[in-house]
N, C-alpha and C positions, 0 to 999 in steps of 0.2 A: 401522527400529522395533527397540526391545530386548524379547525374550523370555522370561519367566522358564519353565523346563521341568521340570517337578517327573517327578521318575522313579522306580521303583520294583524296576528289575530294568535292570540294566546293560544287556542287550541289548534293552531295552525302549526305544527311544528315539524320533525324529521318521522314522526310516525315509528313505524317499523325499522326505519334504517336506523333509529337511537340502540336498536338490540346490536346491530351489526356493528355499527361504531363501536359501544361498550367493549364487544368481543374482541374487536381487532386493539384494541387500546389507543384509540381516536379519542379526542377531545376536541366537542361541538361548545362553541361559546355562542350562545342566543343575546340577540338585541332586539327589544321591541317596541318597534318605531311609535305603534301607533299609541303607544302608552305613556309615550312621550321621552325613551331612553335617547341620548345622543348617538346621534350615528359617528361610530368608531373609526377611525383609521385601519388601512387594513396591513397595516406595517406589523409584524409578528405573527401574522395569518398565513398558514399553507393555501388555503383554499375560499372560495366562497360560495355558500350558499343562500338561495333566496326564494324563500316559501310563499305559499298563497296567501291571499287575502279577499276580503269583500268590495274593495275600494277596483276604481279602472285607475290606468296609468295615468290618465288625462287628468286627475282628478287633484290639481296641485293645490289650486284655492282652498280646497277641504282637507286636506292633508298636507301641508309642505315640505314634508321630508322626503315626498316623492322625486323632487328636482334633484335635492344631494343626494339621496340614493343612487338613481339613473348614474348620475357623476360618479361614485363611488364604485359603481359595477363597469363604465369604463374605463376608468383608473386598472380597476384588478382585473378585467380580459383584457383590453386592448394593448394595455403601456405596461402593465407587468408581465402577464400572461400566465394568468395563476389558474388553478384549476376550479370551472365553475358549475356547479347543479342548479338550473331551475324550476321550479314546480309551480305550472298556473300562471298566477301573477309573476311569479319570479323567471318562467318563460317569457313573458308578453313583456317585463322589463327588461331583460337581455335582449331582445328585436330594439327596443326602444333607445336602449343606453348605445348602442352600434350603429344607427341610423335608418332603423328601421320603421314599421307603422303598425299602430294596433285601432282597431274601429272595434265597433259595437258590430257582434253577427250572430248568426242563429244561435237559439241556447243547444247547449246540449246539457244534460242533467239526468244521470243515468248510471247504471253498469252497461255501457256499449262497445263494440269491436272496436279495435285501430287498427289498420293497414300500415305495415311496413312498406317503404318505399325501397326501390332496387338498391339503393345506395345504403339504408338501414337494414336490409336484411344482409346486405355483403360487409357491411362495417362491425366495427368491435361494441358498439356501446350496446346492441341491441343481437350479440351475438350466441347462442342457443335460447334466444327468446322465437317463442313457435307465430305466425301471422296467419290470423290476424288475432291479436293480443287482447283480454276484456281488461276493460279500465274503467276506474271510477271518472265521471263526465259531471262537471258543477260550473258552468261558465258563461258567460255571455258575451265575451267580447272574446279576439283571435286576433292573432296576428297577419295583417291584411299587405304587407310588403318585408319580404326580408330585407335585413341589412346585406350590404357588399360583402361578399365574399361565405353568407349563412348554406347550408343545405339542408333540404329537408328531409329527416332521415324516417317520416310516419305521418298520416294521412285520416281522414275519413272525408265520409258522403258530406258534410254538415261545416267541417273546416278544414282547409289544405295545410294548414302547418301542424300538424298533430307533435310533434317533436322536431329540433335541430340541433345541428352542431353548427359552431363558429371558430377555424382555425383547430387544432388538435386538442385543445384540453376544455371549452367550453361547451357544453349540453343541456337540453331543456325542453321540457314536456309541457305538451297545454294539459294532457289528462293526470291523472294520481296513479301513483303505485306504490303508494307508502302508507296504505290502509289499515287500518287494527279494529278490532271488535267494537271499541266504544268510539270510531271515527265519526259515524252517521250522526250519533246521539250528543258529542261535543259539537259540530258544525251545526247541529239543529238548532243550538243556541245564539246562535250569529242570526240577527233577524235578518239582514238581506238575503242568506242563504235558506230559510226557513221561509220565507216567501217566495223564492224563487222555486223550491219545491214542491210545494203548495200550487203554484199556479201550473207547474209542470204535470203534476202527477194526481193532483186534488186533495181532499184534506187529507187521506191518510198516507201522505207522499213518504213521511218519515217511516213509518210501517213497511211502503212498498222498497225504499230504499236499502233498508236495513237488511231486508227478506234476500235481496239482490245480493248486495253486500257479501253476510253472511255465506251463501251459496258459491259465491266467486273469491271468500277470503283463501283457498289455499293457493288458487291461481296468482292472484295478489301479491301472495310473498314469495311465491317460487321467484315472478318476474321480479320483483324488487329486491332479493337478493340476487338475482343475477345480474339486473342492473348495476348494483352497487358495484357488486367486484368486477363489472365490466368499465366502469366510469375508474376505479384507482387503475387499472390496468392499463388504461387510455391516457390518463393524466402523468401517469410516472411513467410513459415509455418515449418522452421525449429529453 
């Protein structure tokens, strides 16, 4: 499989998924939109992954590539039926690209529990993942209106749409499961993330977040591998 990966920050890459992709012989091709890379066409790719980022989906004046990116997601998912995986911003962009809405919400920052819905617990994407699962949250916006045809797979008290599916090949999560040992340190170098972390956790937020992630790392990686396998099975089943 040849996967186009849209990135919005150099350090927000597929993370732990990179090792799984390499083991299975899949090729992932990053495009760094925030660094001025041209948005490529989807031709020649078998799937589209869209990562997180510090910008919001509506900030098209500051980030002009957001509009064309949404158009590409719409083309890939709705018109071509390509397999899709979105994380955090990638989750929100999928909702927008398919006609849903995203707005400011209650910030969630930290390692927090996420509950699978009945659909999520019974479906393939979270097969083998226990509910509640502990996940890294680092967001202040959320999906406030689902696209027509989308289904909620996971939720939390502060964010109703923690994971969703659209059709049989598009899946996304508001939370992060791709965490590695250096993720918190790398993301703290992003000013917007560092500021949000300090506001939520105080001046020693980085240390608190790092410690929480270290404690949860085994579960993060186990869930990431399970979700990765499930995504491959779901997207290959059509």
